[in-house]
C-alpha positions in Angstrom: -27.4 -18.8 -8.1 -28.8 -16.1 -6.0 -25.7 -16.3 -3.7 -23.7 -15.8 -6.6 -25.3 -12.7 -7.8 -25.4 -11.3 -4.3 -21.5 -11.9 -4.0 -21.1 -10.0 -7.2 -23.3 -7.0 -6.0 -21.3 -7.1 -2.7 -18.1 -7.0 -4.3 -19.2 -4.1 -6.5 -20.4 -2.2 -3.3 -17.1 -2.9 -1.6 -15.0 -1.6 -4.6 -17.2 1.6 -4.7 -16.9 2.2 -1.0 -13.1 1.8 -1.4 -13.1 4.4 -4.1 -15.1 6.8 -1.7 -12.6 6.0 1.2 -9.7 6.9 -1.0 -11.3 10.2 -2.2 -11.8 11.3 1.4 -8.4 10.6 2.1 -6.9 12.5 -0.9 -9.5 15.3 0.0 -7.6 15.6 3.4 -4.4 16.3 1.8 -5.8 19.3 -0.2 -5.5 22.1 2.2 -8.2 24.7 2.6 -6.2 27.5 4.1 -6.5 26.3 7.7 -3.5 24.9 9.5 -4.0 21.0 10.1 -1.4 18.6 11.2 -2.4 16.3 8.3 -0.7 18.9 6.0 2.6 17.3 7.2 1.5 13.6 6.8 3.6 13.2 3.8 6.9 14.5 5.2 9.6 11.8 5.8 12.5 12.7 8.2 15.9 11.1 8.1 15.9 9.4 11.6 19.1 7.8 11.9 19.5 6.8 8.4 15.9 5.6 7.9 13.2 7.7 6.3 10.6 7.9 9.0 7.2 9.7 9.0 7.4 13.1 10.8 4.4 11.9 13.2 6.7 9.2 14.4 9.5 11.5 15.6 7.6 14.7 16.7 4.4 15.9 18.0 2.5 18.2 15.5 0.0 20.5 16.7 -2.1 23.4 15.3 -2.5 26.0 18.3 -4.6 28.2 15.9 -5.9 28.3 12.3 -2.8 29.9 10.8 0.0 28.0 12.7 1.6 24.5 13.1 4.1 23.6 15.7 6.3 20.6 15.4 7.8 19.5 18.9 10.5 16.8 18.2 10.9 14.2 20.9 14.7 14.6 20.5 16.0 18.1 20.2 19.0 16.7 18.0 16.2 16.0 15.4 15.2 19.8 15.0 17.6 20.5 11.9 16.7 17.2 10.3 12.8 17.9 10.6 13.3 21.4 9.3 15.2 20.0 6.4 12.7 17.4 5.6 9.8 19.9 5.6 11.7 22.1 3.1 12.5 19.1 0.9 9.0 18.0 1.0 8.2 21.2 -1.1 4.9 22.0 0.6 5.5 25.8 0.2 6.0 26.1 3.9 8.9 28.2 5.5 9.6 26.5 8.8 11.2 28.5 11.7 13.4 27.0 14.3 13.6 28.4 17.7 15.7 25.9 19.3 12.8 24.1 21.2 10.3 23.5 18.2 9.6 24.3 14.8 6.8 27.0 13.9 5.2 26.9 10.5 3.1 30.0 9.7 0.5 28.8 7.0 0.1 31.5 4.4 -3.3 32.6 3.4 -4.3 31.3 0.0 -4.7 33.6 -3.0 -7.9 33.6 -5.0 -5.9 32.0 -7.8 -4.6 29.2 -5.6 -8.0 28.6 -4.1 -9.2 28.1 -7.7 -6.3 25.6 -8.4 -7.2 23.7 -5.3 -10.8 23.4 -6.3 -9.7 22.1 -9.7 -7.5 19.6 -8.0 -10.4 18.4 -5.8 -12.5 18.1 -8.8 -9.9 15.9 -10.4 -9.8 13.6 -7.4 -13.5 13.4 -7.6 -13.4 12.4 -11.2 -10.9 9.7 -10.5 -13.2 8.4 -7.9 -16.2 8.3 -10.3 -14.0 6.6 -12.8 -13.2 3.9 -10.2 -16.9 3.6 -9.3 -17.9 3.1 -12.9 -15.1 0.6 -13.4 -16.6 -1.5 -10.5 -20.0 -1.2 -12.1 -18.5 -2.5 -15.4 -16.7 -5.5 -13.7 -20.0 -6.4 -12.0 -21.9 -6.2 -15.0 -19.4 -8.4 -16.8 -19.6 -11.1 -14.0 -23.4 -11.0 -14.1 -23.4 -11.6 -17.9 -21.1 -14.5 -17.4 -23.3 -16.2 -15.0 -25.8 -19.0 -15.7 -28.7 -17.0 -14.3 -31.7 -16.2 -16.5 -31.9 -13.2 -18.4 -34.6 -11.6 -16.1 -32.4 -12.2 -13.0 -29.4 -10.8 -14.8 -31.3 -7.7 -15.7 -32.5 -7.2 -12.2 -29.1 -7.3 -10.8 -27.7 -5.0 -13.4 -30.4 -2.6 -12.3 -29.3 -3.0 -8.7 -25.6 -2.5 -9.7 -26.8 0.8 -11.6 -28.6 2.0 -8.4 -25.5 1.4 -6.3 -23.3 3.4 -8.8 -25.8 6.3 -8.8 -25.7 6.4 -5.0 -21.9 6.4 -4.8 -21.5 8.9 -7.4 -23.9 11.1 -5.5 -21.8 10.7 -2.4 -18.6 11.6 -4.3 -20.4 14.8 -5.8 -21.3 15.8 -2.2 -17.7 15.2 -0.8 -16.7 17.6 -3.7 -19.4 20.1 -2.8 -18.4 20.3 0.9 -14.6 20.4 -0.1 -15.1 23.2 -2.7 -17.2 25.3 -0.2 -14.3 24.8 2.4 -11.7 25.8 -0.2 -13.4 28.8 -1.7 -14.6 30.3 1.7 -12.2 33.1 2.7 
């Protein structure tokens, strides 16, 4: 009986951790004004008829906080890479110098910073919903079990404590990202 309850708690914890992992991944996609190669992670290049992630056909670097450089492994891919970056609609204007592609990252306006902070807040809310859903599913499983009412209540309290911990972690991730976004 105790093994079954522990299994339910472990499953809930795993689901909550997955929600946090997803949140952290989504936060990486929200740019905070500094150049980061991850900004181009969603770009797919037409590599001989196959949509291929940019990182698999070129080397992406950030020589400073305002610039990204894309060095293709095949020079013939320069035009395709430039086209793919424009199609990705990231708001970047790539410049092709014949050797590599240089992207100057525009500084964020105050309005855009606020929009990005709202976007980050929405991602945190989605993570919290996932965490609460994991709690609900675990509590439903606990209620279905044959355990005594006291044991069920104790495990529901454990699940609630886990939920509180993970929601606190999600809020902390947001506080860090918001500070990063709003700092000029």
